[in-house]
N, C-alpha and C positions, 0 to 999 in steps of 0.2 A: 884718579880720585873720584870719589862719589859726587854726583851732581847735586846730592842733598846737602853737602857741606862746602861745596866750591862752585864758583863761577868759572867755567872753562871757556875762554874766548881764543879762538885761533885768529890771529891778526896777520893779514897779508898786506903787502905794499902794492898790490896790483892796481887799485883804483886811484885815479887822481882827482881830488875834490878841491873846491875853493877853500881858502883858509877860514877857520871857525865853522867848518861844515863837518857834521858827524854822520857816519854810517850808523843807522839804528839797528841793533841786534834784537832778536826775539826776547820778549819779556820772560822772566822766570819767577817761580814762587818758591820760597824756602820756609821751613817750619821751625828752623832752629838757629840759634845764635852760633856762629862758626866763623872761622877764617874763610876767606875767598881766595881763589887762584885765578890769575890771568896767565894764559899760555900763549906765547908768541910762536910764529912759524920759524923763527931762526934765533940764534943767540942774541941776547940783548946787552947793551952796556948798562951795568947795574947802577952807575952814577946818574943816568938819565931818568930813572924811575921815579925819584923823589920829586914831588910837586907836579907830576905829570899824570898821575892817577888820583882821582878824587871821588868821593861819594857825597851826595846831597840828599837831604830828606825831602819830603813832598812840598815844603815851603821854600826850598832853595838854600836852606841852611847847611853848611858843611858838617859831615859826621867826622869826628875824630878818629883817624886810622893811623897805623903804622905800616909801612910798606918795606918788605924785605926781599932781596933777590933770592930766587930759588937756587938750591944747590945744583940743580940740572942745567942752569945757565939760560933756559928759555921760558922761565916763569917768574912771576912777581906774586908774593904771598901778602895778603892784605889782612891785617889784624885789626878789627875795631876795638876801641877802648872799651873797657867794661861799662855795661849799660848804655852803650852808644846806639844800639838798635832796640827800639820799641816796635811793637806790631805797627806795620804801615808800609807806605810806598817809599822807594829810594831809587836813585839814578846813579849809576857808575859812569865815569867819563874817563876815556883813555885818550890822552892828548898825542897829537902827531909829533911832538918834540921827543919822544922816546926814540932812541937810536939803537941800531943793531951794533954788535960788537966790532963790526967792520966799518962803522960810521955812517950807515944808511938810515935816514929818518923814515918813519911811517909816512905814508903819502896822504893819510886822512886820520881824523879823529874817530873814535867810536864811542857810542853810549848804549847803555842797556838799563831799562827800567826793571826793577824787581821788587817783590813784595815779601815781607816777612810776616808770617802768620803768628797767631797768639800761642800755639802749642810749643812746648819745649824751649821756651825762651828762658834759659837760665844762664847766669854768668858765673 
């Protein structure tokens, strides 16, 4: 998938962190409104994706999103509601409660700041 349309995060369970601690991933910039994709390093239990991936705007308010398990079994597709993204800064949070298909939880949470630019923002 193009990095211009998706956030591709490979998540591994190698690190052991304290609860409520997030590994911060490098910031990205996007110039268009589009779905985002989170890619895990192994198959995930799709039932654990809901309520464990969230996006907040720069003031900490939640962005309305729909999360769908990818057909490949290792990804989550994130669809923002129409008009949800305006130009500005956002943060995506991946919670450690997401579990693999064999019942293993992530050992840490992840977060990534991203910016949506003003160009090509059409819904």
